[in-house]
C-alpha positions in Angstrom: 88.7 96.0 83.2 85.4 95.2 84.9 85.5 91.7 86.5 81.9 91.8 87.8 83.1 93.0 91.3 81.8 96.1 92.9 84.5 98.8 92.7 84.5 101.3 95.5 86.5 104.6 95.3 88.0 105.4 98.7 89.2 108.9 99.6 90.2 110.7 102.8 91.6 113.9 104.1 91.2 116.4 101.3 91.5 119.3 103.8 90.2 122.0 101.3 92.3 120.8 98.4 89.4 120.7 96.0 91.6 120.7 92.9 93.3 117.4 94.1 90.0 115.8 95.0 88.6 117.0 91.6 91.5 115.4 89.8 90.9 112.0 91.5 87.1 112.2 90.8 87.8 113.2 87.2 90.0 110.0 86.8 87.3 107.9 88.4 84.7 109.3 86.0 87.0 108.6 83.0 87.8 105.0 84.0 84.1 104.5 84.6 83.1 105.9 81.2 85.8 103.7 79.6 84.1 100.8 81.4 87.5 99.8 83.1 85.7 100.0 86.5 82.1 100.2 87.5 82.0 102.2 90.8 79.0 101.2 92.9 79.9 103.7 95.6 82.5 106.1 97.0 83.7 106.4 100.5 84.9 109.6 102.1 86.7 109.0 105.4 86.7 112.5 106.9 88.6 115.8 106.9 87.2 117.7 104.0 83.6 116.6 103.7 82.6 120.0 102.4 84.9 119.5 99.4 82.8 116.7 98.0 80.0 118.8 96.4 82.2 121.2 94.4 84.7 118.5 93.4 82.0 116.0 92.3 80.1 118.6 90.4 83.2 119.8 88.5 84.4 116.2 87.8 80.8 115.0 86.8 81.3 112.1 89.1 78.0 110.9 90.4 77.7 107.6 92.6 76.4 107.2 96.0 78.7 108.6 98.6 79.1 107.3 102.1 81.0 109.6 104.4 82.1 110.0 108.0 83.3 113.1 109.9 86.9 113.7 110.7 88.5 115.6 113.6 88.7 118.6 111.1 85.1 118.6 110.1 82.5 120.7 111.8 79.4 119.4 110.2 77.9 117.4 113.1 75.2 116.0 110.9 77.8 113.7 109.4 78.3 110.6 111.6 81.6 109.7 113.3 81.2 106.1 112.1 79.1 104.3 109.6 78.5 100.6 108.8 77.5 100.0 105.2 76.8 96.9 103.0 78.1 97.4 99.4 77.8 94.4 99.0 79.6 93.3 102.1 79.5 94.9 105.4 82.1 97.7 105.9 82.9 99.8 108.9 83.9 103.5 108.1 85.6 105.9 110.6 88.1 108.7 110.4 90.3 106.9 112.9 91.1 109.5 115.4 89.0 107.9 118.0 90.6 104.5 117.5 94.3 105.3 117.9 95.2 104.4 114.3 98.4 106.3 114.6 99.6 103.4 116.9 98.1 100.5 114.9 95.0 98.9 113.8 93.9 96.8 116.8 91.2 99.2 118.1 89.5 99.9 114.8 89.7 96.2 113.9 87.9 95.5 117.1 85.2 98.2 116.4 84.7 96.8 113.0 84.2 93.2 114.4 81.8 94.6 117.0 79.8 96.2 114.2 79.6 92.9 112.4 81.9 94.1 109.6 84.7 92.3 107.9 86.6 95.5 106.9 87.5 98.8 108.4 88.2 101.9 106.3 89.8 104.9 107.9 91.9 108.0 107.3 93.6 110.4 109.7 97.2 109.2 109.4 97.5 110.6 105.8 99.5 107.5 105.0 98.2 104.7 102.6 97.9 101.4 104.4 96.4 98.0 103.8 96.6 95.0 106.2 94.7 92.2 108.0 94.4 92.5 111.7 92.6 89.7 113.6 90.8 88.7 110.5 89.6 92.2 109.6 90.7 93.9 106.4 92.1 97.3 107.1 92.5 100.1 104.6 93.6 103.7 104.8 93.7 105.4 101.4 96.2 108.1 102.6 95.4 111.7 102.0 94.3 113.3 98.7 95.0 116.8 100.1 97.9 116.7 102.6 99.9 113.6 102.2 102.5 112.5 104.8 103.9 109.8 102.5 106.5 109.9 99.8 103.9 108.9 97.2 102.2 112.3 97.4 98.4 112.6 97.3 96.8 109.2 97.3 93.5 107.3 97.1 92.4 103.7 96.7 90.0 101.5 94.8 88.5 98.4 96.5 87.3 95.5 94.6 84.5 94.1 96.7 83.1 90.8 95.3 80.0 89.2 96.7 82.4 86.5 98.1 86.1 86.0 98.3 88.8 88.4 99.5 88.6 92.2 99.2 91.5 93.6 97.2 92.9 97.1 97.2 94.7 99.2 94.6 96.3 102.5 95.4 96.8 105.4 93.2 98.6 108.8 93.5 98.4 112.2 91.8 101.4 113.3 89.9 102.0 116.8 88.4 103.3 116.5 84.9 103.7 119.8 82.9 101.2 121.5 85.1 98.7 118.8 84.5 97.6 116.3 87.3 97.8 112.7 86.2 96.9 109.5 88.1 99.4 106.7 88.5 99.0 103.4 90.2 101.2 102.7 93.3 102.8 99.5 94.5 102.7 99.3 98.3 
């Protein structure tokens, strides 16, 4: 249900799995059409940036995309980091340059240095949400090559003009050769 917040779709690490990415984007389009969520933007956090065009076209999902390059992306026109305001200042990076496998201290510091209140990253392929030194950290996991028991995952952030950011995680589930989306509890 739309609460007046900006909803932001957050996806990472498709690694060529266009069908999984398409399934997530098809779900997002359906919930947007049903007016359950109003996506103001979508974030792609690296490793599969070339998958966005075919998956978005097939799903009919058209919102502004903000993307960063991952260690498996070779399009050097895509930036390594990006700071955006939608409506609050958010820091985006794949995470490989910030040691996210060992914790969130470095990426939280980078977000703070960029004047952002949140850092969004991928790379670990495991969904994660926490606060580190007052910085909201979120990793949506991997839509294409999950390393978590939940399988392929992505997230939706509610980003109000003021107040706390909140995250919801979702996973893809194969049911009778059809991919469905299920909300996760982390």
